[in-house]
C-alpha positions as CSV (number, residue, x, y, z in Angstrom):
1,M,75.1,9.6,-0.2
2,S,73.7,11.9,2.6
3,R,70.2,13.1,2.0
4,N,69.6,16.8,1.5
5,P,68.7,18.2,4.9
6,F,66.0,20.4,3.4
7,S,64.1,17.3,2.3
8,R,63.4,16.4,5.9
9,L,61.7,19.7,6.7
10,P,57.9,20.1,6.9
11,P,56.3,22.4,4.3
12,Q,55.5,25.1,6.8
13,L,59.1,25.4,7.9
14,I,60.2,25.4,4.2
15,H,57.8,28.4,3.7
16,N,59.2,30.1,6.7
17,I,62.7,29.8,5.5
18,A,61.7,31.1,2.0
19,S,60.0,34.2,3.6
20,F,63.4,35.4,4.7
21,M,64.9,35.3,1.2
22,H,64.4,37.5,-1.9
23,P,61.9,35.8,-4.2
24,S,64.4,35.5,-7.0
25,H,66.8,33.6,-4.7
26,V,63.9,31.3,-3.8
27,V,63.0,30.5,-7.4
28,F,66.5,30.1,-8.8
29,G,68.2,28.8,-5.7
30,Y,66.3,27.4,-2.8
31,K,63.6,25.7,-4.9
32,L,66.2,23.8,-6.8
33,S,67.8,22.3,-3.7
34,C,65.5,19.3,-3.7
35,K,62.2,18.0,-4.9
36,E,60.5,18.4,-1.5
37,V,61.3,22.1,-1.4
38,A,60.3,22.6,-5.0
39,E,56.9,20.9,-4.4
40,A,56.2,22.9,-1.2
41,L,57.0,26.2,-2.9
42,R,55.5,25.4,-6.4
43,E,52.3,27.5,-6.1
44,Q,53.7,30.6,-4.4
45,Y,57.1,31.0,-6.0
46,H,57.1,30.5,-9.8
47,T,57.8,33.9,-11.3
48,V,61.0,35.9,-11.4
49,K,60.7,39.7,-11.3
50,L,63.2,41.3,-13.6
51,R,62.0,44.9,-13.5
52,G,62.5,46.9,-10.3
53,D,60.0,49.5,-9.2
54,L,59.7,52.2,-11.9
55,R,61.5,55.3,-11.0
56,S,59.5,58.4,-11.8
57,L,61.9,61.3,-11.6
58,E,60.5,64.7,-11.2
59,T,62.3,67.1,-13.5
60,Y,63.0,70.8,-13.0
61,S,61.3,72.2,-16.1
62,V,58.3,74.4,-16.8
63,D,56.4,71.9,-18.9
64,A,58.3,68.5,-18.8
65,D,56.6,65.4,-17.6
66,P,58.3,63.2,-15.0
67,I,61.0,60.9,-16.4
68,V,60.2,57.2,-16.1
69,V,63.3,55.2,-15.8
70,V,63.4,51.4,-16.1
71,V,65.9,49.7,-13.9
72,A,66.6,46.0,-13.1
73,E,65.4,44.3,-9.9
74,Q,68.2,43.4,-7.5
75,P,69.3,40.8,-6.8
76,W,69.4,40.1,-10.5
77,P,69.2,36.5,-11.8
78,G,72.1,37.0,-14.1
79,A,73.0,33.5,-15.1
80,M,69.4,32.5,-15.7
81,F,68.7,35.6,-17.7
82,A,71.7,35.1,-19.9
83,A,70.8,31.5,-20.5
84,H,67.1,32.2,-21.3
85,W,67.5,35.2,-23.5
86,A,70.6,34.3,-25.3
87,R,68.6,32.8,-28.2
88,P,66.1,34.3,-30.6
89,E,62.9,32.4,-29.7
90,P,61.9,34.2,-26.6
91,W,62.1,37.6,-28.3
92,R,59.8,36.8,-31.2
93,P,56.5,37.5,-29.4
94,L,57.7,40.8,-28.0
95,S,57.1,44.2,-29.5
96,R,60.0,46.6,-30.1
97,W,59.3,48.6,-27.0
98,Q,59.2,45.4,-24.9
99,R,62.5,44.2,-26.4
100,H,64.1,47.5,-25.7
101,Q,62.8,47.5,-22.2
102,L,64.5,44.2,-21.7
103,L,67.7,45.8,-23.0
104,C,67.2,48.6,-20.4
105,L,66.9,46.0,-17.7
106,A,70.1,44.3,-18.8
107,A,71.9,47.6,-19.1
108,S,71.0,48.4,-15.5
109,S,71.7,44.9,-14.1
110,H,75.4,45.3,-13.4
111,H,75.8,42.0,-15.1
112,P,77.8,42.2,-18.4
113,P,76.7,38.7,-19.7
114,S,73.0,39.8,-19.5
115,L,73.8,42.9,-21.5
116,D,75.7,40.6,-24.0
117,A,72.6,38.5,-24.5
118,A,70.3,41.4,-24.9
119,L,72.5,43.3,-27.3
120,A,72.9,40.2,-29.4
121,H,69.3,39.1,-29.6
122,C,66.9,42.0,-28.8
123,G,66.5,43.1,-32.4
124,A,65.9,46.7,-31.4
125,A,68.2,49.6,-31.9
126,I,69.8,51.1,-28.8
127,M,67.7,54.1,-27.9
128,E,68.3,56.8,-25.3
129,G,66.3,54.8,-22.6
130,A,69.0,52.1,-22.4
131,L,71.8,54.5,-21.7
132,T,69.5,56.4,-19.2
133,S,68.9,53.1,-17.3
134,A,72.6,52.4,-17.1
135,A,73.3,56.0,-16.0
136,A,70.6,55.8,-13.4
137,V,72.3,52.9,-11.6
138,G,75.8,54.4,-12.0
139,D,77.2,51.7,-14.3
140,L,79.8,53.7,-16.2
141,E,81.1,50.6,-18.1
142,A,77.6,49.8,-19.4
143,C,77.2,53.5,-20.4
144,Q,80.4,53.5,-22.3
145,R,79.6,50.2,-24.1
146,L,76.1,51.4,-25.1
147,H,77.5,54.7,-26.3
148,D,80.2,53.1,-28.4
149,Q,77.8,50.7,-30.0
150,A,75.0,53.2,-30.6
151,G,77.2,56.0,-31.6
152,S,75.1,58.6,-29.8
153,C,74.8,60.1,-26.3
154,L,71.9,61.1,-24.1
155,G,69.5,63.9,-25.0
156,A,68.0,66.4,-22.6
157,Q,65.7,63.9,-20.9
158,G,68.5,61.4,-20.3
159,M,70.9,64.1,-19.0
160,A,68.2,65.2,-16.6
161,A,67.8,61.7,-15.3
162,A,71.6,61.4,-14.9
163,G,71.7,64.7,-13.0
164,L,68.8,63.7,-10.7
165,M,70.5,60.3,-9.8
166,G,73.8,62.0,-9.2
167,H,76.4,59.4,-10.0
168,L,79.5,61.6,-10.3
169,A,81.7,59.4,-12.5
170,V,78.8,58.8,-15.0
171,C,77.9,62.5,-15.0
172,E,81.5,63.6,-15.6
173,W,81.8,61.2,-18.5
174,L,78.4,62.4,-20.0
175,A,79.5,66.0,-19.6
176,G,82.4,65.3,-21.9
177,K,80.2,63.7,-24.5
178,C,77.0,65.7,-24.6
179,C,76.0,68.8,-26.6
180,P,76.8,72.1,-24.8
181,S,73.1,73.0,-24.5
182,D,72.4,69.7,-22.6
183,L,74.9,70.7,-19.9
184,R,72.4,73.2,-18.6
185,T,69.9,70.4,-18.2
186,L,72.5,68.3,-16.2
187,L,73.3,71.3,-14.0
188,L,69.7,72.2,-13.2
189,A,68.8,68.5,-12.4
190,A,71.8,68.2,-10.1
191,V,71.0,71.4,-8.3
192,Y,67.3,70.3,-8.0
193,A,68.3,67.0,-6.5
194,G,71.0,68.4,-4.2
195,H,74.0,66.7,-5.7
196,K,76.7,69.2,-4.9
197,E,79.7,67.6,-6.6
198,V,77.8,66.9,-9.8
199,A,76.5,70.5,-9.8
200,K,80.0,71.9,-9.4
201,M,81.3,69.8,-12.2
202,A,78.4,70.7,-14.5
203,L,78.7,74.4,-13.7
204,A,82.4,74.3,-14.6
205,H,81.6,72.7,-18.0
206,V,78.8,75.3,-18.6
207,Q,81.2,78.2,-17.9
208,Q,83.9,76.7,-20.1
209,Y,81.5,76.6,-23.1
210,W,80.0,79.9,-22.1
211,Y,83.2,81.8,-22.6
212,D,84.3,79.8,-25.6
213,D,83.6,81.8,-28.8
214,D,83.0,78.6,-30.7
215,Y,80.3,77.3,-28.4
216,G,78.9,80.3,-26.5
217,L,75.9,80.8,-28.8
218,H,74.8,77.2,-28.2
219,L,73.5,78.0,-24.8
220,P,70.0,79.3,-25.1
221,Y,69.9,81.6,-22.0
222,G,72.1,84.4,-20.9
223,L,74.3,83.8,-17.8
224,R,72.1,85.9,-15.6
225,E,68.9,84.0,-16.7
226,L,70.8,80.7,-16.1
227,N,71.6,81.8,-12.6
228,S,67.9,82.4,-12.0
229,Y,67.0,78.9,-13.2
230,Q,69.6,77.5,-10.8
231,L,68.0,79.5,-8.0
232,G,64.6,78.1,-9.0
233,A,65.9,74.5,-9.1
234,A,67.5,74.9,-5.7
235,A,64.4,76.5,-4.2
236,K,62.0,73.9,-5.5
237,G,64.3,71.0,-4.4
238,G,64.8,72.5,-1.0
239,H,68.6,73.0,-1.5
240,L,69.0,76.7,-1.5
241,E,72.3,76.5,0.4
242,L,73.8,74.5,-2.6
243,V,73.2,77.2,-5.2
244,Q,74.6,79.8,-2.8
245,Q,77.8,77.8,-2.6
246,L,78.3,77.6,-6.4
247,G,79.1,81.2,-7.0
248,P,77.8,84.8,-6.8
249,D,74.7,86.1,-5.2
250,Y,71.8,84.4,-6.9
251,T,69.0,85.9,-4.8
252,I,68.2,88.8,-7.2
253,I,65.9,87.6,-10.0
254,P,66.1,89.4,-13.4
255,R,62.6,90.7,-13.6
256,M,62.0,90.0,-17.3
257,G,60.9,87.1,-19.5
258,D,58.6,84.2,-18.9
259,Y,60.6,83.0,-15.9
260,Y,59.8,86.0,-13.7
261,G,57.6,84.8,-10.9
262,R,58.5,81.1,-11.2
263,V,61.2,81.2,-8.5
264,W,58.6,82.3,-6.0
265,E,56.3,79.4,-6.8
266,D,59.4,77.1,-6.6
267,A,60.3,78.5,-3.2
268,L,56.7,78.1,-1.9
269,F,56.9,74.5,-2.8
270,G,60.4,73.5,-1.7
271,C,61.6,76.1,0.9
272,P,60.7,76.4,4.6
273,L,58.9,79.4,5.9
274,E,61.9,81.3,7.2
275,V,63.4,81.3,3.7
276,L,60.2,82.7,2.2
277,Q,60.1,85.5,4.8
278,R,63.8,86.3,4.2
279,H,63.4,86.6,0.4
280,Q,59.8,87.8,0.0
281,E,60.8,91.3,-1.1
282,D,63.1,90.0,-3.9
283,W,61.1,86.9,-5.0
284,A,57.4,87.4,-4.4
285,R,55.1,88.1,-7.4
286,P,51.9,90.2,-7.4
287,V,49.1,88.4,-5.7
288,E,46.3,89.7,-8.0
289,Y,44.9,86.9,-10.1
290,T,47.6,84.4,-8.8
291,G,46.7,84.1,-5.1
292,A,45.0,80.7,-5.4
293,K,47.9,79.4,-7.5
294,Q,50.5,80.5,-5.0
295,L,48.4,79.0,-2.1
296,L,48.2,75.7,-4.1
297,W,52.0,75.4,-4.5
298,A,52.4,76.0,-0.7
299,A,49.7,73.5,0.1
300,A,51.3,70.9,-2.1
301,S,54.7,71.4,-0.5
302,P,56.7,68.4,1.0
303,T,58.1,70.6,3.8
304,P,56.7,69.9,7.3
305,D,55.7,73.5,7.7
306,W,53.4,73.6,4.6
307,S,50.4,74.7,6.7
308,A,52.4,77.5,8.3
309,K,53.4,78.7,4.9
310,C,49.8,78.8,3.7
311,E,48.7,80.7,6.9
312,W,51.5,83.2,6.5
313,L,50.6,83.9,2.8
314,L,46.9,84.4,3.8
315,A,47.9,86.7,6.7
316,T,50.2,88.7,4.4
317,W,47.4,89.1,1.9
318,G,44.6,89.6,4.4
319,G,42.8,86.6,2.9
320,L,42.6,85.2,-0.6
321,P,42.2,88.1,-3.0
322,T,38.7,88.6,-4.5
323,G,40.0,88.4,-8.1
324,S,42.2,85.4,-7.5
325,Y,42.0,83.0,-10.4
326,N,40.5,79.7,-9.3
327,D,40.8,77.5,-12.4
328,F,43.5,75.0,-11.7
329,G,43.5,73.4,-15.1
330,L,47.0,74.6,-15.8
331,E,48.4,73.5,-12.4
332,E,48.4,69.8,-13.0
333,E,51.9,69.3,-11.5
334,A,51.0,71.0,-8.2
335,F,47.7,69.2,-7.8
336,A,49.3,65.8,-8.6
337,A,51.9,66.5,-5.9
338,L,49.2,67.5,-3.4
339,M,47.1,64.5,-4.1
340,Q,50.0,62.2,-3.4
341,R,50.6,63.5,0.1
342,P,49.3,61.1,2.8
343,D,47.3,64.0,4.4
344,F,45.9,65.3,1.2
345,P,42.3,65.7,2.7
346,V,43.7,68.1,5.3
347,R,45.4,70.1,2.5
348,L,42.2,70.3,0.5
349,Q,40.4,71.5,3.6
350,L,42.8,74.4,4.0
351,L,42.2,75.4,0.4
352,A,38.5,75.1,0.7
353,T,38.1,77.0,4.0
354,H,40.1,80.0,2.7
355,G,38.2,80.8,-0.4
356,V,39.1,78.4,-3.2
357,E,36.0,77.6,-5.2
358,P,34.6,74.1,-4.2
359,A,33.6,73.3,-7.8
360,S,37.1,74.0,-9.1
361,L,38.7,72.2,-6.2
362,L,36.5,69.1,-6.7
363,Q,37.2,68.9,-10.5
364,A,41.0,69.5,-10.0
365,A,41.3,66.9,-7.3
366,S,39.3,64.3,-9.3
367,E,41.3,64.8,-12.4
368,A,44.6,64.5,-10.4
369,A,43.3,61.3,-8.7
370,G,42.7,59.8,-12.1
371,A,46.0,61.0,-13.6
372,I,48.2,59.7,-10.8
373,G,46.3,56.4,-10.7
374,S,45.3,56.5,-7.0
375,T,42.2,54.4,-6.4
376,A,42.2,55.6,-2.8
377,A,42.1,59.2,-3.9
378,A,39.4,58.5,-6.5
379,N,37.2,56.8,-3.9
380,F,37.7,59.8,-1.6
381,C,36.7,62.2,-4.4
382,L,33.5,60.2,-5.1
383,D,32.4,59.3,-1.5
384,E,33.6,62.0,0.8
385,L,35.0,65.2,-0.9
386,P,31.7,66.7,-2.2
387,A,30.0,66.7,1.3
388,L,33.2,67.8,3.0
389,L,33.6,70.7,0.6
390,L,30.2,72.0,1.6
391,Q,31.0,71.5,5.3
392,W,34.3,73.2,5.1
393,R,32.9,76.2,3.1
394,A,30.0,76.5,5.6
395,A,32.5,76.7,8.5
396,A,34.7,79.2,6.7
397,P,34.8,82.9,7.7
398,P,32.2,85.1,6.0
399,P,33.2,86.1,2.4
400,P,34.1,89.7,1.6
401,P,31.3,92.1,0.9
402,G,29.8,91.4,-2.5
403,R,30.8,87.8,-2.7
404,E,27.9,86.3,-0.7
405,A,25.8,85.5,-3.8
406,Q,28.8,84.1,-5.6
407,Q,29.6,81.7,-2.7
408,Q,26.0,80.6,-2.5
409,E,26.0,79.8,-6.2
410,Q,29.2,77.8,-5.9
411,Q,27.8,75.7,-3.1
412,E,24.7,74.9,-5.1
413,H,26.5,74.0,-8.3
414,L,29.0,71.3,-7.3
415,P,29.6,68.7,-10.0
416,S,27.4,65.7,-9.7
417,Q,28.9,62.3,-8.9
418,E,28.4,61.3,-12.6
419,H,30.5,64.3,-13.6
420,V,33.1,63.5,-11.0
421,M,33.4,60.0,-12.5
422,D,33.8,61.6,-15.9
423,F,36.6,63.8,-14.7
424,I,38.4,60.8,-13.2
425,A,37.8,58.5,-16.2
426,E,39.1,60.9,-18.8
427,A,42.3,61.7,-16.8
428,A,42.8,58.0,-16.1
429,A,42.3,57.0,-19.7
430,E,44.8,59.6,-21.0
431,N,47.4,58.6,-18.4
432,Q,46.9,54.8,-18.9
433,Q,45.7,54.3,-15.3
434,V,43.8,51.0,-15.8
435,P,43.3,50.3,-12.1
436,V,41.3,53.5,-11.7
437,L,39.2,52.6,-14.8
438,R,38.5,49.2,-13.2
439,L,37.5,50.9,-10.0
440,L,35.0,53.1,-11.9
441,R,33.5,50.2,-13.7
442,Q,33.1,48.3,-10.4
443,R,31.2,51.3,-9.1
444,G,28.8,51.2,-12.0
445,Y,30.3,53.8,-14.3
446,D,28.9,53.3,-17.8
447,G,30.1,56.5,-19.5
448,F,33.0,55.0,-21.5
449,G,32.9,56.1,-25.1
450,L,34.7,58.1,-27.8
451,T,36.3,60.5,-25.4
452,H,38.1,57.7,-23.6
453,L,39.0,55.9,-26.8
454,L,40.6,59.0,-28.1
455,A,42.4,59.7,-24.8
456,A,43.8,56.1,-24.8
457,I,45.5,56.7,-28.2
458,N,46.0,60.5,-28.0
459,S,49.8,60.3,-27.9
460,V,49.9,58.8,-31.4
461,W,48.1,61.8,-32.9
462,N,50.9,64.0,-31.7
463,W,53.5,61.9,-33.6
464,Q,54.3,62.2,-37.3
465,P,57.1,60.5,-39.3
466,G,60.2,62.6,-38.9
467,N,59.0,64.2,-35.6
468,E,61.1,63.4,-32.6
469,L,58.1,63.6,-30.3
470,E,57.5,60.0,-29.1
471,P,54.5,58.6,-27.2
472,P,55.2,58.6,-23.4
473,P,56.5,55.2,-22.0
474,N,53.4,54.6,-20.1
475,C,51.4,54.6,-23.3
476,M,53.4,51.8,-24.9
477,G,51.4,48.6,-25.2
478,A,48.2,50.6,-25.2
479,P,47.0,49.5,-21.7
480,T,43.9,51.7,-21.7
481,L,42.9,50.4,-25.2
482,Q,43.5,46.9,-24.1
483,Y,41.1,47.4,-21.1
484,L,38.4,49.2,-23.1
485,L,38.3,46.7,-26.0
486,L,39.3,43.4,-24.4
487,E,38.3,43.6,-20.7
488,E,35.2,45.7,-20.7
489,P,33.8,46.1,-24.2
490,E,30.2,45.5,-22.9
491,A,30.6,48.6,-20.7
492,W,30.2,50.8,-23.8
493,L,29.5,48.7,-26.8
494,G,26.3,46.8,-27.4
495,P,26.2,43.4,-29.1
496,G,27.4,43.8,-32.7
497,E,27.8,47.6,-32.2
498,K,30.7,49.2,-34.1
499,L,33.4,51.4,-32.6
500,P,32.6,55.1,-32.5
501,M,35.5,55.8,-34.8
502,S,37.3,54.1,-37.6
503,S,38.5,50.6,-36.5
504,T,41.3,50.9,-39.0
505,S,42.5,54.1,-37.3
506,V,42.3,52.4,-34.0
507,F,44.3,49.5,-35.4
508,R,47.0,51.8,-36.7
509,A,47.3,53.7,-33.4
510,A,47.4,50.4,-31.4
511,A,50.1,49.1,-33.8
512,R,52.2,52.2,-33.3
513,L,51.9,51.8,-29.6
514,G,53.3,48.3,-29.7
515,A,50.0,46.6,-28.7
516,G,49.9,42.9,-28.3
517,L,48.8,40.5,-31.1
518,V,45.5,39.6,-29.3
519,L,44.3,43.2,-29.5
520,L,45.3,43.6,-33.1
521,Q,43.6,40.3,-34.1
522,F,40.5,41.4,-32.2
523,L,40.3,44.7,-34.1
524,H,40.8,43.0,-37.5
525,E,38.6,40.0,-37.0
526,Q,35.8,41.5,-34.8
527,H,35.6,45.1,-36.0
528,G,36.8,44.8,-39.6
529,A,40.0,46.9,-39.2
530,R,42.2,46.7,-42.3
531,I,45.7,45.6,-41.6
532,D,48.3,48.4,-41.8
533,L,51.6,46.5,-42.2
534,A,53.6,49.7,-42.3
535,A,52.3,50.9,-38.9
536,L,52.7,47.4,-37.5
537,A,56.3,47.2,-38.6
538,E,57.3,50.3,-36.6
539,E,56.7,48.8,-33.1
540,G,55.4,45.3,-33.7
541,S,56.8,42.0,-32.8
542,E,58.1,39.5,-35.3
543,E,55.1,37.3,-34.4
544,A,52.6,40.1,-35.1
545,V,54.2,41.1,-38.4
546,A,54.3,37.5,-39.6
547,W,50.6,37.1,-38.7
548,A,49.8,40.3,-40.6
549,M,51.6,39.2,-43.7
550,D,50.0,35.7,-43.7
551,A,46.5,37.3,-43.1
552,L,47.0,39.6,-46.2
553,V,48.1,36.6,-48.3
554,A,45.1,34.5,-47.1
555,A,42.7,37.3,-48.0
556,G,44.2,37.7,-51.4
557,L,45.3,41.2,-50.7
558,P,48.6,42.7,-52.0
559,Q,51.2,43.1,-49.3
560,Q,52.3,46.7,-48.9
561,A,55.9,47.6,-49.3
562,I,56.9,49.9,-46.4
563,P,56.5,53.5,-47.6
564,C,59.2,56.1,-47.3
565,A,57.6,57.9,-44.3
566,Q,57.9,54.8,-42.1
567,H,61.0,53.3,-43.8
568,E,63.6,55.0,-41.5
569,R,61.8,54.1,-38.3
570,V,61.7,50.4,-39.2
571,V,65.2,50.2,-40.6
572,N,66.8,52.2,-37.7
573,R,64.7,51.0,-34.8
574,N,62.9,47.7,-35.3
575,L,65.8,45.6,-36.5
576,A,64.2,42.2,-36.1
577,V,61.2,43.2,-38.2
578,K,63.4,44.8,-40.7
579,N,65.1,41.5,-41.3
580,L,61.7,39.7,-41.6
581,L,60.4,42.2,-44.1
582,S,63.6,42.1,-46.1
583,Q,63.2,38.3,-46.5
584,R,59.7,38.8,-47.9
585,G,60.9,41.6,-50.3
586,L,58.7,44.2,-48.5
587,L,61.4,46.6,-47.5
588,G,62.5,48.7,-50.6
589,A,65.4,51.1,-50.8
590,H,65.0,54.2,-48.6
591,G,63.1,56.9,-50.5
592,Q,61.1,54.4,-52.5
593,D,57.5,55.2,-51.6
594,L,55.5,52.2,-52.5
595,V,52.0,52.1,-51.1
596,D,49.0,50.3,-52.6
597,E,45.7,52.0,-53.2
598,S,44.1,50.7,-50.0
599,S,46.9,52.2,-47.9
600,K,46.3,55.5,-49.6
601,D,42.6,55.3,-48.8
602,E,43.3,54.6,-45.2
603,S,45.6,57.6,-45.0
604,L,42.8,59.8,-46.3
605,E,40.4,58.2,-43.8
606,D,42.8,59.1,-41.0
607,E,43.0,62.7,-42.1
608,S,39.3,63.1,-42.2
609,L,38.8,61.4,-38.9
610,E,41.3,63.7,-37.2
611,D,39.6,66.7,-38.6
612,E,36.2,65.5,-37.3
613,S,37.4,64.6,-33.8
614,S,40.1,67.1,-33.1
615,E,37.9,68.9,-30.6
616,D,37.6,65.7,-28.5
617,E,41.2,65.0,-28.4
618,S,42.9,66.2,-25.6
619,L,54.8,51.1,-18.1
620,E,53.0,50.0,-16.0
621,D,52.8,46.4,-17.2
622,E,52.8,44.2,-14.1
623,S,53.0,40.8,-15.8
624,S,54.4,41.3,-19.3
625,E,56.8,38.7,-20.6
626,D,59.7,41.1,-20.7
627,E,59.7,41.5,-16.9
628,S,59.2,37.9,-15.7
629,W,59.0,34.4,-16.9
630,D,57.7,31.2,-15.4
631,D,60.2,28.7,-14.2
632,E,58.2,25.5,-14.5
633,S,60.9,23.8,-16.6
634,S,63.5,24.5,-13.8
635,E,61.0,23.3,-11.3
636,D,60.6,20.0,-12.9
637,Q,64.3,19.4,-13.0
638,A,64.4,19.9,-9.3
């Protein structure tokens, strides 16, 4: 038998060959060619990445957050995935959201056997995210299968994602399945992203329902207002020519309702200067009180002529108006966009030298840096921006008469570095940006406390049983809570010191966010949190629920039957845990509200806690088991 030629190669050459391959091919192909190759690559190549880069899709909406879509890494290790996950054991340690995320990956893998394995063993109901993932990669067959099995179609967020990705066959199929009101979402997303054929198709469906007496009232906006929203979507996306091709003249905005003025800000962001100059008379809004806001949208623009647009605005106004509103607290989207530009310091300089208050600018930039998770931007706000703001303002033209004293006061009252750290920390905690929190800790920040604890679990307070509002995907797994309690507890808790709020309330919030078993055990064993089996059953893993039931038995406490309020979420979502609870007799008939006295006490405790702390309240998981697994067993076989 001839010897494998790879076995004769020196380790350095083996590594050189591997460097030209996708890591998944190395792990499940090249490494298995012979023992010599496996040994040479053992340390560097041992994990398979299942999840591709998260796709954060900017939506066209006044108040909607970006849509985070989970898609499979390509090339996809289909045979290995199907073999590993086609059995119940690997799923037991995973919470419901992790199991559903694996289903999303399989749905977007273009590999039917992987989807077979996930559907058979994930133990989680098919939610909108799975169909969204399949739609995002244009897999019509997977979309149809998930729809047939789940019995429901995409909602507004999923339709927006489909329109933004622009796969025509998938969008046509969805348009025939969705509610008439969601067609508007599909249309605006396609226009915003510049997908002409999808936009034409969606507009035809909208017009069909619009003139149908049976469905006309389902559309929430008049046809003229809808035209204006199309114009805004096209302007913000930089595709004005598209909306002009779809029908009549959309350049006249109905000057009424909340939407008046929004098109101008959209155009400042997405359109080149020549378009602004051409349509200024029809689109521009009054500059009083909104000048700084308009200037910000132009400064955040992705167009190459962003600076020229800002200079044109200022020249048109004769400088930033004296009464212009400088509080950017409501302009988080624009500031997040600005701080993600590679040249964001230059853009901040333009704002500062033309009259935007340094204190407001420093706070808004710091909060945006924490919210987007940029450690580079956070360092810039801490190390360079305060001094630069003073330099820029000193070099700026003299202020208008009567504003000299105001400018001097602004320069003397910049937030301290401690306050800048506070701005960054709270925004990072609320947006689950753990790398930024780690950076602050490395720089000596010791201000973690109740504010950040509440921010870490804030999304749970917004959810109540029966409410469709769900915690954002980046909150699932409670990454900020994991960091504060497990990685850096000494940063804000002394030895033996209790949490600054009810540990049972923190346990309940962590459970509803699908936190891992280690964190739940820590809260129970180290901080005395009472186990809330009902909360744990909503998002928890089989392993975590089994631990909770055993712990209650060991402590001689009665196990709580799942109350009516949580019954539907467990039965209809966390199917694996539903089966486990049914085996223990803890899942009564729907509507049977069985709660022991301790559970009632905890509910009262939560209500009082929320009353006391309401004033304070305001997926990125790089190595979780649902995204990768170690291949040591495969390695040994090589």
